[in-house]
OpenMM code with the backbone's topology and positions (N, CA, C; nanometers):
from openmm import Vec3, app, unit

residues = "UNK UNK UNK UNK UNK UNK UNK UNK UNK UNK UNK UNK UNK UNK UNK UNK UNK UNK UNK UNK UNK UNK UNK UNK UNK UNK UNK UNK UNK UNK UNK UNK UNK UNK UNK UNK UNK UNK UNK UNK UNK UNK UNK UNK UNK UNK UNK UNK UNK".split()
positions = [
    Vec3(1.6205, 2.3760, 3.5343),
    Vec3(1.5547, 2.4733, 3.6196),
    Vec3(1.6633, 2.5670, 3.6738),
    Vec3(1.6480, 2.6929, 3.6452),
    Vec3(1.7486, 2.7929, 3.6796),
    Vec3(1.7727, 2.8034, 3.8299),
    Vec3(1.6674, 2.8028, 3.9087),
    Vec3(1.6817, 2.8156, 4.0535),
    Vec3(1.7615, 2.6990, 4.1118),
    Vec3(1.7361, 2.5793, 4.0646),
    Vec3(1.8097, 2.4618, 4.1127),
    Vec3(1.9584, 2.4767, 4.0826),
    Vec3(1.9914, 2.5240, 3.9645),
    Vec3(2.1328, 2.5442, 3.9294),
    Vec3(2.1961, 2.6513, 4.0175),
    Vec3(2.1238, 2.7610, 4.0398),
    Vec3(2.1776, 2.8694, 4.1224),
    Vec3(2.2044, 2.8238, 4.2653),
    Vec3(2.1157, 2.7400, 4.3179),
    Vec3(2.1298, 2.6938, 4.4551),
    Vec3(2.2166, 2.5688, 4.4677),
    Vec3(2.2494, 2.5084, 4.3546),
    Vec3(2.3319, 2.3885, 4.3566),
    Vec3(2.2615, 2.2671, 4.4127),
    Vec3(2.1308, 2.2564, 4.3871),
    Vec3(2.0523, 2.1423, 4.4343),
    Vec3(1.9800, 2.0799, 4.3159),
    Vec3(1.9220, 1.9624, 4.3385),
    Vec3(1.8452, 1.8990, 4.2320),
    Vec3(1.7094, 1.9681, 4.2180),
    Vec3(1.6391, 1.9366, 4.1110),
    Vec3(1.5097, 1.9991, 4.0847),
    Vec3(1.4003, 1.9508, 4.1791),
    Vec3(1.4151, 1.8314, 4.2338),
    Vec3(1.3098, 1.7737, 4.3175),
    Vec3(1.2756, 1.8591, 4.4392),
    Vec3(1.3714, 1.9029, 4.5205),
    Vec3(1.3329, 1.9850, 4.6363),
    Vec3(1.2724, 2.1204, 4.5962),
    Vec3(1.3159, 2.1730, 4.4829),
    Vec3(1.2593, 2.2997, 4.4350),
    Vec3(1.1131, 2.2784, 4.3980),
    Vec3(1.0845, 2.1717, 4.3244),
    Vec3(0.9464, 2.1417, 4.2856),
    Vec3(0.8579, 2.1190, 4.4076),
    Vec3(0.9110, 2.0458, 4.5058),
    Vec3(0.8331, 2.0189, 4.6274),
    Vec3(0.8038, 2.1476, 4.7034),
    Vec3(0.9031, 2.2344, 4.7139),
    Vec3(0.8835, 2.3622, 4.7838),
    Vec3(0.7822, 2.4495, 4.7104),
    Vec3(0.7917, 2.4560, 4.5781),
    Vec3(0.6963, 2.5355, 4.5010),
    Vec3(0.5558, 2.4776, 4.5123),
    Vec3(0.5454, 2.3455, 4.5172),
    Vec3(0.4155, 2.2816, 4.5357),
    Vec3(0.3535, 2.3179, 4.6694),
    Vec3(0.4356, 2.3231, 4.7733),
    Vec3(0.3852, 2.3619, 4.9056),
    Vec3(0.3419, 2.5081, 4.9070),
    Vec3(0.4231, 2.5929, 4.8459),
    Vec3(0.3869, 2.7353, 4.8384),
    Vec3(0.2575, 2.7551, 4.7596),
    Vec3(0.2397, 2.6759, 4.6545),
    Vec3(0.1154, 2.6828, 4.5760),
    Vec3(-0.0033, 2.6376, 4.6604),
    Vec3(0.0141, 2.5312, 4.7369),
    Vec3(-0.0936, 2.4803, 4.8220),
    Vec3(-0.1345, 2.5826, 4.9280),
    Vec3(-0.0392, 2.6641, 4.9715),
    Vec3(-0.0676, 2.7676, 5.0714),
    Vec3(-0.1173, 2.8976, 5.0091),
    Vec3(-0.1239, 2.8992, 4.8758),
    Vec3(-0.1749, 3.0178, 4.8075),
    Vec3(-0.0752, 3.1315, 4.7946),
    Vec3(0.0523, 3.1016, 4.8133),
    Vec3(0.1544, 3.2065, 4.8051),
    Vec3(0.2087, 3.2257, 4.6646),
    Vec3(0.2028, 3.1209, 4.5837),
    Vec3(0.2443, 3.1309, 4.4440),
    Vec3(0.1362, 3.0695, 4.3553),
    Vec3(0.1403, 3.1060, 4.2292),
    Vec3(0.0455, 3.0552, 4.1305),
    Vec3(0.1253, 2.9900, 4.0184),
    Vec3(0.0856, 2.8690, 3.9801),
    Vec3(0.1519, 2.7980, 3.8709),
    Vec3(0.0723, 2.8197, 3.7427),
    Vec3(0.1422, 2.8645, 3.6393),
    Vec3(0.0809, 2.8846, 3.5088),
    Vec3(0.1397, 2.7819, 3.4126),
    Vec3(0.0527, 2.7065, 3.3473),
    Vec3(0.0952, 2.6009, 3.2559),
    Vec3(0.1869, 2.6568, 3.1479),
    Vec3(0.2988, 2.5906, 3.1260),
    Vec3(0.4000, 2.6251, 3.0262),
    Vec3(0.4681, 2.7594, 3.0505),
    Vec3(0.4454, 2.8215, 3.1652),
    Vec3(0.5102, 2.9488, 3.1968),
    Vec3(0.5962, 2.9343, 3.3212),
    Vec3(0.5368, 2.8851, 3.4296),
    Vec3(0.6093, 2.8687, 3.5543),
    Vec3(0.5314, 2.9225, 3.6718),
    Vec3(0.6033, 2.9622, 3.7744),
    Vec3(0.5418, 3.0098, 3.8975),
    Vec3(0.5582, 3.1606, 3.9091),
    Vec3(0.4609, 3.2222, 3.9756),
    Vec3(0.4701, 3.3647, 4.0072),
    Vec3(0.4055, 3.3874, 4.1429),
    Vec3(0.4371, 3.5004, 4.2035),
    Vec3(0.3811, 3.5354, 4.3333),
    Vec3(0.2307, 3.5541, 4.3179),
    Vec3(0.1539, 3.5019, 4.4121),
    Vec3(0.0077, 3.5136, 4.4084),
    Vec3(-0.0331, 3.6610, 4.4053),
    Vec3(-0.1321, 3.6957, 4.3247),
    Vec3(-0.1701, 3.8362, 4.3082),
    Vec3(-0.2232, 3.9030, 4.4345),
    Vec3(-0.2774, 3.8290, 4.5286),
    Vec3(-0.3341, 3.8917, 4.6483),
    Vec3(-0.2285, 3.9367, 4.7478),
    Vec3(-0.1033, 3.8954, 4.7272),
    Vec3(0.0031, 3.9365, 4.8183),
    Vec3(0.0448, 4.0792, 4.7870),
    Vec3(0.0751, 4.1536, 4.8897),
    Vec3(0.1202, 4.2904, 4.8685),
    Vec3(0.2614, 4.2896, 4.8086),
    Vec3(0.2992, 4.3961, 4.7459),
    Vec3(0.4297, 4.4052, 4.6802),
    Vec3(0.5460, 4.3797, 4.7757),
    Vec3(0.5487, 4.4364, 4.8971),
    Vec3(0.6624, 4.4091, 4.9857),
    Vec3(0.6766, 4.2617, 5.0235),
    Vec3(0.5665, 4.1932, 5.0458),
    Vec3(0.5712, 4.0513, 5.0806),
    Vec3(0.6201, 3.9716, 4.9591),
    Vec3(0.5696, 4.0054, 4.8418),
    Vec3(0.6113, 3.9368, 4.7202),
    Vec3(0.7598, 3.9502, 4.6947),
    Vec3(0.8159, 4.0670, 4.7194),
    Vec3(0.9603, 4.0863, 4.6992),
    Vec3(1.0405, 4.0074, 4.8014),
    Vec3(0.9868, 3.9915, 4.9216),
    Vec3(1.0576, 3.9174, 5.0261),
    Vec3(1.0670, 3.7693, 4.9925),
    Vec3(0.9700, 3.7169, 4.9175),
    Vec3(0.9731, 3.5759, 4.8798),
    Vec3(1.0819, 3.5553, 4.7785),
] * unit.nanometer
topology = app.Topology()
chain = topology.addChain("A")
for resn in residues:
    res = topology.addResidue(resn, chain)
    for name in ("N", "CA", "C"):
        topology.addAtom(name, app.Element.getBySymbol(name[0]), res)
């Protein structure tokens, strides 16, 4: 996982954080693709994430 390598952490906290963001509707998980910013968020908010 690229983000885990960039941050120097294991994949587990990244997965947990993405799971929480998904539960709050801030990101969307696409099978075999990954995560992306939820479409209902405005562009400035999405860039801030």
